Every structure is written in C-alpha cells, then in structure tokens.
C-alpha positions, 0 to 999 in steps of 0.5 A: 438368107434362106432361099425359099423360092422353090419350096412350097409355103407350108414346108417353109412355115413348118420348118420355121415353126419346128426351129422355134419349138426346138429352141424353146425345147432345148432351153426347157430341157436345160432347165429340167436337167440342171434342176434335176441334178440339184434335186438328186444332190439334195435327196442324198440328205433325205433321211428320217431316223435311219431310213431314206425317203423321197418326195414322190413317196411323200406325195404318192406312195406313203400312207398318211401315218408314214408321212407324219412319221417322216415329217416328225422324225426328220432332223433339221438338216433334212428339213432344210434340204427338203425345203430347198428341194421343194423350191428347186422343184419349181425350177424343175417344173418350169423346164419339165412341162413346157419341154413336154408341150414343145415335144408335142408341138414339134411332133404335131408339126410333122404329123400328117393325120388330123387326128394325130395333130389334134391329140398332140395339140390337146396334150400340149395344152394340158401340160399347164394343167399338170403344172398347176397340179404339181405346184399345188401338190408342192405347196401342200407338202411345204405346208406339211413340213412347216406344220406336220398336221395332215387333214383331208388334203392328204387324199387331194395331194395323192389325186393331184399327183396321179393326174399330173403324172398321167397328163405328163406321161401321156405327153411324153409317150404319145409323141414318141409313139407317133415318131416311132410309128412314122419312122417304122412306116417310112422304113417299111415303104423303103 
C-alpha cells in the first residue's frame, strides 16, 4: 500500500494517471511492434514483375498509372501477401494511434504550461481522426486489389494518407520536443 500521507494531492493524482497511461502505452507499443514485424515479413513478397513496391508507395507516392501497373502485373502470391498485409495493418493501427495518444497524455501529465497541456490534449484527441483516415485509405487499397479500376478516389486516398501522417507525426514529435525542452531547462538550471 502506498503511503501518500505527506504528498500533495495533485502529485498523487498525476502519479496514478501516469501509471495508467504508461500501462496502456506499453500494451499498444507491443501491438505496434508485433504487427510491424509481421508487415515487414510480408513486404518481402511485394513484387510486381521484377520490381519491388510498398504500401506507402501505393497510397502516397506512386502515380495512378503506376498503381494500376502494380496491381495488374502482380502475381497471385503477391496478391495474397498484400491482402494479408492490409489485414495486419488494422492490428498495427490499433497499437500505433493509441500509443501516440498515450504518449501525448503522459507528456501532458508532466507539463507545467497550460498551452502545452492543451496542445498535447488536442493532439491526443486527433489520433482517432488519423486512425479513421488510415482505415479509409486501407479499404480503398483493398478495393483496388479486388478490382484494379481506380477512379476519383485516387486523389482522396492520397489526401487521407497525407492528413493522417501529418496528425500522427505531430503527435509523435510534439511530446518529444516538450520532453527534451523540459529536460534541457532542468539541466540548464542545475
């Protein structure tokens, strides 16, 4: 049993909240790492003709013509690996976005400035939006595999991926910057 008799209440509350966020963060990190390992293993089979391709390339970097070429030229084993990869990506998302939200909330618990706390809270609350955008982009690619005809949804897929990565990367880097700037200020005072 913890003896919190001589500690201020806000410190006790912060410690409990950090412990809960940390537990959820570690669970999500485990999902993220396990699914990332499986996705990397499956991506070894991503060949179209004699060239390698990637999911990120399909969703973001390849032109419409290149995506169609990849989807029409890939053989059945590649198609199966790609479908499995897209399914595993749902597990990846279940670990990735909540882990980012947890990191934002853990950093928020230790932040001192109200503006920093509000920004971190907003970034944590935006992670489900990025998650929904990732799900939508995943379903678009799954549809293209089943029927390699790409219409106006091609631009939509690109936009969804750009927005989801912008939200996710902001959710990763802002807490890191907040932690490192706080650590730097502490070392400067010492």
